[in-house]
N, C-alpha and C positions, 0 to 999 in steps of 0.2 A: 686609199690612205696615203698621208705624208710620211715619208720615212726620213730619220735622220742618222747623221754620221759623225762621229766626233770630226840701125838707123840713128843711134846716140842723137842727142840734141847738141848744138852748139851751146857753148856758156860763155859767160862772160864775167866781169866783178863779182866778187861774192856780196852777198846781202848784209847788211849793217851788223856789227857785232853784236854777240850776245847781251853784252852789258848796256849798250846802248839801246838795244829792244827791251830790256829787262826795264830800263828806267822809265821807258815810256808806257810799260806793260800797266803799272801801278794805276795809272789813270785810265787806260783802256778799261781795266777791270771796274774800275768805279763807276764809269757810266754803263756797265752792263746790267744792272738792276737784275739781279738774279731771279726775284720772284715775279717779274713782268715779262709778258707775253707781247714781244713789240712785233707785229704784223698787222696789215692793213686792214683787217675784217672786224668787225663789231660783233660777230657772234660769239656767244659764250663758247669758250673751250673746254672741253672735257678731258680726262685722263685718255678715254679711249682716243681722243682726236690725237693726244701727244704721243702714244703708243704707234697708232699708224702713220705719224711724220717720222717716228723712228723705222717702223717697217717699210716705209718707202725708200730711206736710206739703207737699209740691210738688204733689200732687194738688189740694189746697185752694188754693192759692195761683194753680194753672194755671187752674181752675176759676173764680175770681173774676175774674181778668184778661181771659179769653176771654170771659166772659159781658159784662162791662163794655164792651169794644171790639166786639165782634161779635154779641152777644146769641145766642151758640151754647155749647154744653159743647165740651170736649175731644174727646169719644168722638165727636161730631157732626161733626169736622173730620179723623177719622183715626186720632186718638191711642188706644191701647190703654189699657183700664183693668180688663182681668180678671186673674184670679189663677192660681194652679198648677192644672194640669189643666182650665183654661179656665172655673174659677169666674168666676161673674158679678162685673161691677163694680157698686159702690152708686150710688144715685140722687142727684140733687142737688134740695134744695128750694130754689126762689128764687121771686122775683114773676114774672109773666108780661112779656115786652118788657124784660128786664133792662138792655138795651143802654143806657150812659150818654149823655144827649144833650150831648156835648161842644161847647162855644162856641169853645174855643180850639183852633185847628189845633195849634200846638206841644204842647200838654197832650195832645192826641189822639195824635200820633206818638211822644210818649214811651210813653202807655200801649200803644201797639202793640207797640213794641219790647219792655216789661216782659212783656206777654203771650207773646210769641215767647220769650222768654227761659225763661220759666217751664214753658212747654209741652216745650223743648227737655231742661230738666232732668228731667222725668217719663220723656220718651223715653230719654233717657242712663242715668238709674236703672235704669229696665226693662232697658236692654240689657245694663246691667252685672251684673244680679242673674240675667237670663235666667229660666229656669223657677221660680225662686224668688222672684221679685217678687210682692208681694203684690196682690190686687185692690184698686181704690178703694173706701174704706168710704162708707157714706152720710155725705153732707156738705150741712149746713143753712147756707145765704146768707141767711137772711131772719129766723126766729126768733133765731138766733143773736145778730144785731147788736142787736136789741131787747132780749135780756138784757144784752149788753153796756154798752148805751147807760145801763141802769138800774144797774149795778154802776158805771158811771162817774159817776152821778149827774146823767147828761144828758137825763132825760126817760125815757118809757115806748116810744119806738119810734125808729128811724132807717132810714133809707134808703139804702144807700150807692150806688145806683144811679140816685138822682134828680137829681144834678147834680155839677158838677165838683169842687166842695169836699168834698162829703160821698164821691165816691169817692176821693179823696186822703187823706181819714181813715179810710177803710175800708182801703187799702192800708197805711196807717201801721200798724194793727193787726199786719197780717201781717208786714212786712218786718222791722221790729226784732225781733219773736220768731224769726222765721228766722235772723239774724245770730246770735242768742243762743245758739240752738239747735246750730248748727253748730260755733260757738266752743266750746260745753260737749261736743260729741261729739269733739273734737280729739283729746282725751287717750284716749279709748276704741280709737281706730285704730290697730294697729299696723303693719299693711301698708302699705307707704310708697305702692304703687301707688294704694292707696284714699284715702289721707291726702292725696295730691297732687290728686286729683280732688274731695276735699271741701273743699279749701282754696280751689282755684279756683272752686265754686260760692259757698262763703261770700263771695270776693272779688266776684263779680257781685250777690249779696243786699245787702252792705254799699253798691255802688253804688247800688241800687234806694233802699234805705232813705235814704241820703244826698240823693237827687234828690227823693223823698218830702217828707223833712223841709223841703228848701229850699224846695220850692212851697209847704208849708203855712205857712212862715214868712212868705212873700211875699205870701199870701192875706190877712194882717193879723191883728189883734187877736183876733177871735172865733174863727177857725180855730185861731191859736196855742192859746188856753185851752182848745178842746175837745180837741185833740191833747193835753194837759198832763194833761188830766183823765183821757184814756184811758191815759197814761203811767201816771199814779198807780194806776189800776184793775189794770194788767198787774202793777205792782209787790206790790200787795195780794194779788191772788189766788196769785201765785207763793209767797207767805209771806214775802217778804224784807222788804217795805214801802219798798224804797231803791234798788232795783237799776234804776232806769230813771228817765231825764229826759226832760221833756216839752219843747216847742218854744216858745222865746220869746227873751227878752233878760235877761242877767244881768251886773251890772257893766260894762254897755256892750259887751257881748259878745253875739254870738247864740249860741243853743244848738242847733245842727244836729248836733252829734256825740254820740251817746250812748253816752258813756263813762265811765271812772271819773278818778279825780284823777292817774292816770297816763297818761290818753289811750290805754288800753285798753278796747276794747269789752267790754262786761258778758258772762257768760256764764251760762248756765243748764242744769241738768241734764234729764234727760228728764222726771222727775217734776215739775219746775217747768214746763216746757214745757206738758207735759199739763194742769197745773191750770190754765192760761191758756186753752188750746184747748178744755178743758170746761168752761169758765166757771165754775171752781172745784169741780166734779164730781169723783168719785174714779176711776170708771171710763168714763163718757161724759157727754155733754152739749154744750152749745152747738154748736160748728161740728162736731162730731163725736157726732151723737144716740144713735148705737149704739156709740161706740168706735172706735179705729184697727184695724187689721188689723196682724198680725204678733206676736211675741213682746212686744215694748215697747209696752204700753197701759195 
């Protein structure tokens, strides 16, 4: 039975200002067509498919935070990762002794809460999907970060488990993508029960994203510049070039909130999300070296 529980990178010039990004953001949002599913398959997409798409992303986040805080994978602490008919869950590629050497008690406590939240998202979605829940795909938390570091122009390697700042930057990659993914999926869900739960998860992911961006902001200029390069890389990978705002200061105001000129969170289609988590690949790559499981992949 599943159980639930609540190397620094080199940096360069900061990503374009919040105001400039906001001006472009309205155009980007207009093209996202919230009610459309933009991916290459002609198969009819069901709400089960959408929830399984979300489950794939939750597996990724839960594994990252559980390894960072406890040095264990979620299946090692009792969370199911198998699929229909008991099909085996995938492996996690990660360095040995991945637990982050936290030096700040408050940050460690925050990381522990986030790890529990993401673990609970996995168990909730698996419970809601029942026998239809897909198995965890193979996940790469080592080579994937190196590839993203290169895409962002931050050097050839990056270890998110090396220290607290790197941990925050690794988390920054996932949480903003999660928020935009759930926002993009909202228009695809017609069942109000599912929509209500998806909105609840979106809210938690937004709490996480805001907390991470705040802590990166407080970490200083180098961390802010690194995060801004990552934001620019995400926008480039998804094909818009402008639907992501870095962390820093613009016109005397912090850029903690990743939103458009109407202060509405950015939205991404499933195809755009896949481009990011695949590192630009068309069917697999980066965090999912063999692709996602399910219909949307």
